[in-house]
VEXGUBA-803029 format. One record per residue (C-alpha): x, y, z; residue in three letters. Coordinates in steps of 0.05 Angstrom, whole numbers, plus 5000, padded with zeros to 4 digits. Example, Ala and Ser with C-alpha at 12.3 -4.5 7.8 and 13.67 -1.06 7.14 Angstrom:
BEGIN
524649105156ala/527349795143ser/
//
This chain:
BEGIN
415932966881unk/418632436935unk/413232176994unk/419431957029unk/424632537063unk/431031997052unk/428331936979unk/428032716975unk/434232887002unk/437932306951unk/434332706898unk/435933386909unk/443533216911unk/446833676857unk/448933366788unk/455533576764unk/455333566689unk/461933446670unk/463634236646unk/467034556701unk/461835026746unk/456334676705unk/451934336761unk/444234116764unk/441034296823unk/433933806825unk/428234206851unk/424733646894unk/418733716940unk/418833196992unk/414833177057unk/420633617096unk/418634147045unk/411434137039unk/408334477099unk/402434137132unk/395934527110unk/389634397153unk/385835167148unk/380735077087unk/382635947084unk/390235737070unk/388235137035unk/383735546991unk/389636136981unk/394235606947unk/390835006924unk/397034696889unk/400234726955unk/394334456989unk/394233816940unk/401733726953unk/399933757023unk/394933207027unk/399432796981unk/405432877027unk/401632827096unk/395632497086unk/398031877122unk/400432237186unk/395732377248unk/393733097217unk/391332707152unk/384032817170unk/384533497181unk/388633627114unk/384133267074unk/377933687099unk/381534317093unk/382634137023unk/376233876998unk/372634517035unk/376734906991unk/376034526931unk/368434586941unk/368535366944unk/373035356880unk/370835716819unk/369835016770unk/374035426716unk/380335206762unk/379434506760unk/376034316820unk/373233626787unk/380433446764unk/384133666823unk/379333236870unk/380332606825unk/387932796829unk/388532746898unk/383032166905unk/387331706860unk/394231896896unk/390231726964unk/387431096934unk/395030876912unk/397031036982unk/392530617011unk/388131147042unk/380231207038unk/377431927045unk/370332127053unk/367232797063unk/364832927132unk/
//
């Protein structure tokens, strides 16, 4: 995961491993690869992608909508899917980015 597009592009460059034809192609999730998810229904369908959307796009103008969609989806999840863990994870990531979020 790379929060900046330029870093994501750099990280995604193929790495030649020395043996002919043996090239490592890293999987990188940057802001250009992660969609903006503002719909609670869509967030609920793929909660992990919604978490990545919040991490990558929370500081954008769509940030409040992204966070509201994510937390609405988390609120409606079965506790067995780790709602508390996901909520904690997102809040810690946002705090590290200097973003404060409160439920409306």
